[in-house]
C-alpha positions in Angstrom: 95.4 -38.9 117.5 94.8 -36.9 114.3 91.9 -38.6 112.5 92.0 -36.0 109.3 93.4 -37.8 106.4 96.8 -36.9 105.0 96.4 -37.2 101.3 93.0 -35.1 100.3 92.5 -34.9 96.5 92.1 -31.0 95.4 88.9 -29.9 94.3 88.9 -29.0 90.5 88.8 -25.5 89.5 86.4 -24.9 86.5 87.6 -21.4 86.1 91.1 -22.5 85.8 90.2 -25.1 83.2 88.1 -22.3 81.1 91.2 -20.2 81.1 93.6 -23.0 80.2 91.0 -24.1 77.4 91.0 -20.7 76.0 94.8 -20.3 75.9 94.9 -23.8 74.1 92.2 -22.3 71.7 94.2 -19.0 70.9 97.5 -21.2 70.5 95.8 -23.4 68.0 94.1 -20.7 66.4 97.6 -18.8 65.9 99.2 -22.1 64.5 96.3 -22.5 62.0 96.6 -19.0 60.9 100.4 -19.3 60.6 99.9 -22.5 58.7 97.7 -21.0 56.3 100.1 -18.0 55.7 102.8 -20.3 54.9 100.3 -22.2 52.5 99.7 -18.9 50.9 103.1 -17.9 50.5 104.2 -21.1 49.0 101.4 -21.0 46.5 102.3 -17.4 45.7 105.8 -18.3 44.9 104.6 -21.0 42.9 102.2 -18.9 41.0 105.3 -16.6 39.9 106.9 -19.5 38.6 104.0 -20.8 36.8 103.4 -17.3 35.0 106.0 -17.7 32.1 104.4 -21.0 31.1 100.8 -19.6 30.9 101.9 -16.5 29.1 103.3 -18.8 26.3 99.9 -19.8 25.5 98.7 -18.5 22.0 97.0 -15.2 22.1 93.2 -15.5 22.0 93.2 -18.6 24.1 91.4 -18.0 27.3 91.6 -21.5 28.8 93.9 -20.6 31.5 93.5 -18.0 34.1 95.4 -18.4 37.3 93.8 -17.1 40.6 94.8 -17.8 44.2 91.7 -18.1 46.6 92.5 -16.7 50.0 90.2 -19.1 52.0 90.7 -21.5 55.0 92.5 -23.9 52.5 94.0 -21.8 49.7 94.2 -23.1 46.2 96.0 -22.1 43.1 93.7 -22.5 40.4 94.9 -22.9 36.9 91.8 -23.0 35.1 88.1 -24.2 35.6 89.2 -27.8 36.5 92.7 -27.8 37.5 94.3 -26.3 40.6 97.4 -26.9 43.2 96.9 -26.9 47.0 99.2 -28.0 49.9 99.1 -31.4 51.7 98.5 -31.6 55.4 102.4 -31.5 56.1 102.1 -27.8 54.4 105.3 -28.7 52.5 104.2 -31.1 49.6 102.4 -29.6 46.6 99.4 -31.4 45.0 98.3 -30.9 41.4 94.5 -31.9 40.9 92.3 -32.1 37.7 88.5 -32.7 38.0 87.5 -35.1 35.3 84.0 -36.9 34.2 85.2 -39.8 36.5 86.2 -37.7 39.7 89.2 -35.6 41.0 92.7 -37.3 39.5 95.9 -36.2 41.3 98.2 -35.4 38.5 101.6 -34.5 40.5 102.9 -34.7 44.0 105.8 -33.2 45.3 107.6 -31.1 47.7 109.9 -29.6 44.8 108.5 -26.7 43.0 110.2 -27.6 40.0 108.4 -30.9 39.6 104.9 -29.1 39.7 106.0 -26.6 37.4 107.0 -29.5 34.8 103.5 -31.2 35.4 101.9 -28.1 34.8 103.8 -27.5 31.7 102.6 -30.9 30.3 99.0 -30.1 31.7 98.9 -26.9 29.6 100.5 -28.5 26.6 97.7 -31.1 26.6 94.9 -28.8 27.0 96.3 -27.0 23.9 96.7 -30.1 21.9 92.9 -31.1 22.8 91.7 -27.6 21.5 93.6 -27.9 18.1 92.1 -31.2 17.7 88.6 -29.9 18.6 89.0 -27.1 16.2 90.0 -29.4 13.5 87.2 -31.9 14.1 84.8 -29.1 13.6 86.0 -26.5 11.3 83.0 -24.3 11.8 84.1 -23.1 15.1 87.1 -21.1 13.7 85.5 -20.5 10.1 83.1 -17.8 9.4 79.7 -18.1 7.5 80.2 -18.8 3.9 79.1 -15.8 1.5 76.3 -16.7 -0.8 77.2 -17.0 -4.6 75.9 -13.9 -6.5 75.4 -13.7 -10.3 77.4 -11.2 -12.5 74.4 -9.0 -13.2 72.0 -10.3 -10.5 71.3 -9.2 -6.8 73.2 -10.7 -3.7 70.3 -12.4 -2.7 67.0 -13.4 -4.3 63.7 -11.3 -3.2 61.3 -13.2 -1.0 58.2 -13.6 -2.9 55.2 -12.2 -1.2 52.3 -14.1 -0.6 49.1 -13.1 -2.3 46.2 -12.0 -0.4 43.3 -14.3 -0.5 39.8 -13.2 -0.9 37.5 -13.9 1.8 34.2 -15.8 1.0 31.5 -15.4 3.2 28.0 -17.5 3.0 24.8 -16.0 2.4 22.7 -14.9 5.2 20.0 -17.3 4.6 22.2 -20.3 3.8 23.0 -22.8 6.8 26.3 -24.0 7.4 28.2 -26.4 5.5 29.0 -29.0 7.9 25.6 -28.7 9.5 23.3 -31.8 9.0 19.6 -31.7 8.4 17.9 -34.0 11.0 14.9 -36.2 10.3 11.4 -35.0 11.2 11.1 -38.1 13.6 14.0 -37.2 15.5 12.9 -33.3 15.6 9.4 -34.3 17.0 11.0 -36.7 19.6 13.1 -34.0 20.8 10.0 -31.6 20.8 8.1 -34.3 22.9 10.9 -34.8 25.6 11.4 -31.0 26.0 7.4 -30.8 26.6 7.6 -33.3 29.1 10.5 -31.8 31.0 8.4 -28.5 31.0 5.5 -30.2 32.4 7.7 -31.9 34.9 9.4 -28.8 36.2 5.8 -26.9 36.4 4.7 -30.0 38.5 7.8 -29.8 40.7 7.1 -26.1 41.4 3.4 -26.4 42.5 4.2 -29.4 44.5 6.8 -27.2 46.5 4.7 -24.4 46.6 1.8 -26.6 48.0 4.1 -28.0 50.4 5.6 -24.8 51.7 2.0 -23.6 52.3 1.1 -26.7 54.3 4.3 -26.4 56.5 3.4 -22.5 57.1 -0.4 -23.7 57.9 0.7 -26.6 60.1 3.5 -24.3 62.0 0.9 -21.3 62.5 -1.7 -23.7 63.9 0.9 -25.2 66.5 1.7 -21.7 67.4 -1.8 -20.7 67.9 -2.7 -23.8 69.9 0.6 -23.7 71.9 0.6 -20.0 72.9 -1.3 -17.5 70.8 -4.7 -18.7 71.7 -4.0 -17.9 75.6 -2.7 -14.4 74.7 -5.7 -13.7 72.6 -7.9 -14.9 75.5 -6.0 -12.6 78.1 -5.6 -9.5 76.1 -8.4 -9.4 73.4 -11.5 -11.6 74.4 -12.7 -14.9 73.5 -10.7 -16.8 70.8 -12.5 -17.2 67.3 -11.8 -21.1 67.2 
């Protein structure tokens, strides 16, 4: 009788799993690259359709400058605040504008004609806003007004030069004008305080010198009594005290 089991599960092969994961990763990378190339191609075609609209802007207006970014998520920028990209299905165009309140979706469609019409409306609104700003502040377009000139006079009046002021120095013996004469009592009090400070400083210096001398004497006597007396008696003779 055979005791071995009939259905034995196979051991998982790590090397085979790694190879399969690498193949799937390569296929996924190829799919992502193909999708990115498809997005870029669609955005380039849309850019070609939008160029005639942007070119119709008045000369000297530098609001619009289309640029296609070759990034992981391609975008077609119309200006600093508006751009077009592709949705997740890679077929739908999305037209966004960055505002003070956040990003706003202006248009979304799979038809390039719809996006072109939305961009035309956007360009028109931006131009109208610029005209209103220039109308509200005429100094933006007007140059500086020339100064009125007289028939026989100069274009501008000469600037008056300041006259040099004479420097006044006080006499050598005179005191400063802001200095206040002190009374004799305050002057004598200050002299007494200064004398007391000098006496106290001298007393402290003497006290410190005496203390240092006493400490040196005590230290020398302790060294003589502890060690130097024996050395004197051993090498020289009888100690003097």
